N, C-alpha and C positions, 0 to 999 in steps of 0.2 A: 635483496637479490639472491641470497642463499636460500630462501623459499622457493623463488622461482626458478632456480636451477635443480632441486630437487624434484620439483613437477616435471620438470622436462627430461630429467634422467627416468622417471618411472615410466613415462611414454617410450623414450628411447629404448629402454631396457625391454619393453614388450617386444618392440621391433626388431632389436637385435637376435633375441632369444628364438625369434620364427624364423632367421634366415637358414639356410641349409649348410650342413657340414660335409666336408669332405672326407675322404676314407682315415685320415689323420687325426679327423676329431676337431678341427678347425674351421672357421669360416673362410670363404674364399675371399682372396682379395678383390676380385670384380664386384661381390655383393657388396663388398665395405666401401668402396670407391661409390658405387650407386646410392647407398645409403647415407654416406657424408655430403654427396652433391645435392640431396633432396633435402637434407636438414638444412644446408647452407640457403638452399633457395626459400625454404616457409620459415626459416628464423630471419631472413634479410641480413645475412652475414656474407661477407666477401668471400667468393671461394678461392683458395689458394691450392691451384693443382700441384704446385713444385713441392709445397709442404706435403700433400698427400703422397706423391712417390717417393719424397724421401723419406718418411715414415714406413711405408709398403715395398721398398726397396727388395730386391730378390737376394737377400742374404740373411744369415741366423740374426741380425741385429734389428731386423724389421719385424717385429711379432705380430701376428693378426689374430691373435686368442682375444678373448674378452680383458683379459688383464693388458694386453698390450694395445687395444684400442681404448681402453679408458683415458691415458694420457693425451693421444693426439685429440680426443672428443673434447677434453676440458680444455685444452691449450689453443687450439685452432679454431673451436666452434663455440663452445658454453661461455667462455669468458669474453666472446665478443658479442654476446646478445645483448640488445639495447632494450628490449622490453615492446620495439614497435613492430610487431607481428601478428597474425591473426592466430589466436591461440586454437580456434576452433578448425581451422586449417592444419595446423602443426599436428593435432590431435587426430585429425581424419588420414593425414599421409601415415601415420604410424600404425593407427588401426587398419589400415587397408594392407600393410605389410603382415601383420600377423592374424587378422581376422580369419582369413580364408583356411588358415592351417590348423586353427583351434577351436571355431565355432562348431558346435555339435550338430549331428546331422539329422537329430528328430527334431520335430516341428515345435516350435515357441508359440505364445500367445502375443510375442512382441515382434516387431520389426527389426530389420536390420540396421536401421537409423536410431531405433530406440535401445537396441542393443549397444551401439555406438556410443551413447549417452550413457548407459550402465559402466561401461569399461572405464569411460573420464571420470565419472563419480568414484569408482573404484579406485583410481590412481590419486584421487584427492583424500579420501578416507582411510587409505591401505597404511600399514608402517612403513619407517623409514629403513627397511631392512630388507634384503633379498635373499631368496626370490621372495616376491612380493605377495603379501596375504591380507586379508581384511578379518581382524579379530571378532569373536560375537558381541562384544559391545558396539562396534560399529555399524555391524549387520543389523542388529536391534534398532539403533538410530535411522538406519537407513528406510528399514522395512516400516517402521513407524512414521516418518515423513511421508512415505509413499501411500500408505493407508489414510494418513491426513488427509492429503492432495486429493485421495479420490472418495472422500468424505465417508469412510467406514470407521468401524471401531477396531480399535488395536485390540488383539487375542493374544493376552501375554501367556497364557497356559499352552495355546498352540507353540508358540516360539519357545517356551521353556522345554515343551516336548522334542522340539527341534534340536535344542542345544544338547540335549540329553542323546540324541540319536548321532551326533557328530563321533567322531572318531577321537577318542580320549588322548591318542598322541597327535592328535592335529590340533595345531592352534590356531587357526581360522580356515577360510577359503581362498583358492585363487580367483581371479577374475572370471574365468570361464565358469568354474562353479558356481559363482555368483550369478552369471548371467543365465545360466541353466537353472538356478533356484527362483528368479524372479521370471523368467520367460515360462518356467512351467506352472505358474499360476497358482502355486501352492499357498500364498498369502494373498491372492486376489480372488479368490472363489467367488463367482455371484456377479462380478464386475465383468462389462464388455470391453473389446480391445481398446476402444476410444476412451474410454476412461482411464483405463491403465497407462494408454500412450500422453493422454494429458497429463496424469500424475507424475509420468518420467520427465516429461518436459518441463512442468513447473519445478521440479526439485532440480532439473540440471541448469534451468536459469538462476536459481537462488545458489547452489553451491558452486557452479562452475563461471558462470556469467556475471556473477555477484549482482542480480538482480533482486534488489530488496523490497521493491513494489511495483506493479505495473497495472495499467487500466486505462478507459478511456475518460477524458475530461474535456472541458470547453477552455479554450484559451483566447484573450482579447488581443487583438492585434495592436502593434505600436503605431503603425501608420493610419490605416483606414479604421481603425478603432471596432473593428467587427468581430465578432466571436465565431469560432471554427471548432470544430471536433478534432482533435488529436488522440495519437495512442502514447502516453507518458509511459518511460522507461525510468525508475529511480535506480543508480547505482552509487557506490560509496563515496563518489566525488562529483556526480554529474547526473543531472536529469536530461534523459534526451527525448525529443516527440516527433512521432512520425505520421503520416497520413492514415495508415492503419497498423494492425497487429502484426501483420507480415515483415515489417521493420525493414521494408525495401527502399521506401520514400523516407528518408530522414529531412525535416524540416528545420531543426534546429537544436541548440543544446542551452541547457541553463547550468555555468559553472559553479559549482557549490564548494565554498571555503568557510573559514572560522569566523569571517565577517557578515554570513548570509545570516537571514532571520526568515520566519515564517509567522503571520499574524492573519488571524480571522478578520472577514469583513461583513458589513452586514448586508442585506439583499438590496438590490437597486437596479433601474433599468429592467425590471422586467427579470432579472438574473437571481438566482438562488445559489445558498451554499457557496459562497464567494469567499476565497482568501488569496493572500498576497505573499509572494517571495521576493524578497529585497535582497538585490546583490550590491557589488560597488557600483557599478555601470548602470544598471537597469533594474526595473520592477515588472514582475509578471502578474497579471491578474488571472486567476484560474475558477472555474465553477466545476464544482462535482456534481455527480448525479443526484446525491441524497446527503443528508447531515452526516450518516455513520461514514460513508465514504470520504467525506471533508475532513472528519476528525481523524480518520486512519491516515490518509495524505499528510496531514499537517504534523501528527505526532512521528510518522515514519521520516518525515524531511526535516523536522526537529532532532531526532535521534541521531540522524547520518549527521547534521552541523555538529551535533555534541561529541561525535566519536572522532571526527575531524578536527575540533580544538583539543581533545584529549590525545591524539596522535593514536587511537585506537584503530586495530582492524576491525572489517566487517563482523557482525554477530557472528555468522555461522563458522568464518575461520577462527574466532577467538573462543568459541565454544570447543571448536575441535582440538584447538590447542589445549585447552583446560582438561577435557577428556584425556588427551595423550597424556599431561602431566600426572593426572590423577591415574591413571595406569600405571605410569612409572614408578610413581610414588607409593602404589601397593604392589608393584613388584620388587622394589626396592624393600619394602617392609617385609614382602614374603621371604625374599633372598635373606634379610639378616636375621628373621625368625630361624629361616633352616640353618643359617651359619652358627646361631645360639644353640639350637638343637643338635648340632654337629658336635660342638664343643661339650655340651651337655653330657654327649653319648659318648665320647672320648674320655671325658673326665670319669664317667662312670665305669668305661672299660678299665681306666687306670686304677680307679678305686678297687673293681673287682680283681685285678692284678694284685694289688695290695694286700687285699683281704686274703687271698690266697698265699701271699707270702706270710703274713700275719698268722696265718692258720700253722704253716710249718714250723715258724718261729714259736708258736705256742706249744707245739708238739715237742719240739726238741728243747723248750724251757721246761714244759712237764716232767721229760726225761731226765733233765739235767738239775734243774732248780725248781723244787715243790714250794720253796718260799714266794716264788714270785706269781703264784696262781692268782692272787688278789689284783695285781697290777693287769693281769692278763685279760680279765671280767671287766676291769675298767675301761681298757682298751675295747673290747667287743661291743661295749656299752656306748662307746663314743661312735664306732662304726654304726651301729644301729641307728644313733641320733643322725650320723650322715645319710643313712640311707633313708629315712625320715625326712629330712630336710630334702633330699632329691627329689621326693614324694611331692613335698608341699610346693616345691619349685615348680615342677611339672604342673600341679594343679593352678599355680599362679599364674603360670603361662598360659595355661587355658582360659583361665577367666580373664587375663589381660585380652587375648584375642577375642573373645566374647563381647566384652565391654567394646573393643573398636567397634565390632560389627553393630553392636546397640548404637554406639555412638554415631556411626554413620548412618543407621537407619533414623534416630532422632534428627540428623541435620538434614537429611532429607525431607523428612516430614516438616520440619521447622522451615525450610526453604519453600515447601509448597504452600504451607500455610501463609506465609509472608508475601507469597506470589498473590493467593487469593484475597489476603487484606489488600493488597495494592489494587487488585482489580476492582474489588468492591468499593474501596474509597476514591477510585476514580469515577465509578458509576457514580456514588453519592454526591461527588462534586458536580459533576455533568447533569443530575437532577437537579440539586440546588440553584445551579446556574440557569438552567431552564425554567425553574419555579420564579426565582427572581426577575427574568425576562417577562413570563407571564404576567407576574404583578405589574411591574413597569408598565406594560402594555394596556392591562385593565385601568390603573390609575389615568393613563394619558387618554383612554377612551371616555371615562366618566368626566374628566375636566372637560373634553369635548363636547360631550353632549349637555354638561351644565351651561357652557357659553352659548351652544345652539339655542338652548331654553332661553336664557333671559335675551339673546338676539330677537327671538320669535314674540317674546312678551312684549319687548318692545315696539316691536312691527306691529302688534295687535292692538297697543293702546296708540300708535300712530292712526291706525285705521279705523279705530273708534272714534277718535277725535274727528278725521277726515269725514266719517259717517254722519255724525253729530252736524260739521259745517254743511254737509250736502242736504241732511235734511231741513237744515235752517233755509239754506238758500231755495229748495224744493217749495217750502211754505211760503217765501218771500215771490217765488217766481209765480206760483198759484194766487196769491193775492192779486199781483200785477194782471195775471190773466183774467181774473174775474173783473177788475178795472177796465182792462182794455175790452173784455168781451161788452160790458154795459155802454162803453163809448161806442162800440161796433154798432150795437142795437140800437142806440140813439140817432147816429149817424146814418144808419140804415133808413131810420122812419123819417129822418129829414130828407135824404133822398128820394125816399117814394112820394113824399107830400110833394115836393118840387116836382118831380116827374108829371104827377097827377094835375098840377096847376099848367106845365106847359102843354101838356097834350089836350088839355080843357080849353086853354086859348088859343093855340096855334094849329096843334094835330099834324103839323108837319116834322118837326125835328123829333127822332129817337134817340136819344142816348143809349149806346150800348152799356150794358153794365160791365164791370171791370173783370177781363177775362185775358185778353190779348196783350202784350206789351208794345204793339205797334204805335209809333207816335203819331200816324194819323187819326182822325176821327171818323165814325160811321154814322150817317144820316138816312132820311128816307130816301134820299137820291142815291144811294149806294155808297161803298167804302171807298175812303180817299177821296169824298166829293169836295170836300172845303179843307183848308188848312186850318190852323188855330187862330191865326189872326183874322182870317175871314170869318171866320165863325163868331167871333167876338164883336166884330163889325155889323154883321147881320142882326148879333142880339140887342146891339145898341138901337138899331134901326127899328126893330121890331117893339122894343121898349116904348121908343118915341113916338110910333104910330099908337100904341095901346094909348098912351098918357092923352095924345091929341084926340083920340075918339071917346074918351071919357069925359 
């Protein structure tokens, strides 16, 4: 809560210092009342007009100066803040009060909204002392972040020249000087306005809105099981997803806690690059656009969950705190070194005064006691030794200072090497995992091909057997065909001889050769002249007549 109060105070300080002063050098009560009312509104704090009037009553006990306003601000506004307010709206209100009076009249390459975001970032990175300034180390950090977001290379030499050009008596830049620096385009030459705007927006989202990662992905529904594209935004304890990146239509949240976990899933149902977010009450299936995005999201979510388990702040806030602690440590060491140097200087002056007194005493002793000359020489030798020791001490202090600088350089190099080694190790592990997956897939495909080959060989053997059986049946059918053909020829010959006999003796009946399937017979009298029974009776009659005639 103390950190939140300090952030609020920085923005309020800008708004307060932008108020107009009266002839006595104080802010008018009407302006302070308006400021207090606006603060209560944007911070969702109940407004107490009675307390306000009591604090600013028209007597000498109701001060309206900066020092007099702070007790009221702390007691009646800041101590009642619960955190349930829109930070961007709060900062926008304070920016509106101070921007018009302080922004430069010269044209800038950034818009007013981008200048507002730089103003908010300044409040985040500035030192916790007033008047607010941002030190060169934080300026370098911010410019590096912007350069990285623009996809350009960092020009360290250019920044070193800029640091040298700063006033030696100036500890850092004010917010308006920082806006002029970024808006002048000095460190974004060759970049268009859209690129600079996107870079400022990206850094603003990360440092102020605590956006750790964002992007489009596909999400599987819990009811209809359909896949829809959503814009996901990862923050320190929540993942929100929206219809689009304008963040206007919010569709839902995934609450993160120390019980959550994220797992990679194999491709299925035509969806690739899948992973699963498990929470206590729900699980969420997500599909990234490619393997790189999938790994980045899994790593970012797992890091966020680990920070929640450890109770650690977001990475950018933790990094800012470490940089601040390092500056405080270096400042304390510098102050300690200056104190030691001052003590040595005082000791040296005391020694010089002591030497002067010794010289006077020596002169007096030489005049009075010649016997003590040897003792005086020993004493002078001791003084020379002290001076030599003092020089050696100065040299040792210089060596110690150089050693500290060398140690810091080696530590930074070691940290960079460790980071590079960690990155290489992660890449090697990734390649090894991909190689194992490829080997497993190759073995599976090989086994599948072998199974198919065995099945085809078996099918071929069965087909060969069936072919041999068909060949045998064909031969048998051919033999049967030859037998039937012979019988048919014999039957045809018999039929021909019978027909000749009938035609020779009678000349009346003409049997029709097989062709029609009509059950009636055809004779010389025409089709259907006799039925089969009548024809048999006539044949018997003809045969009887023939026998009689013979």
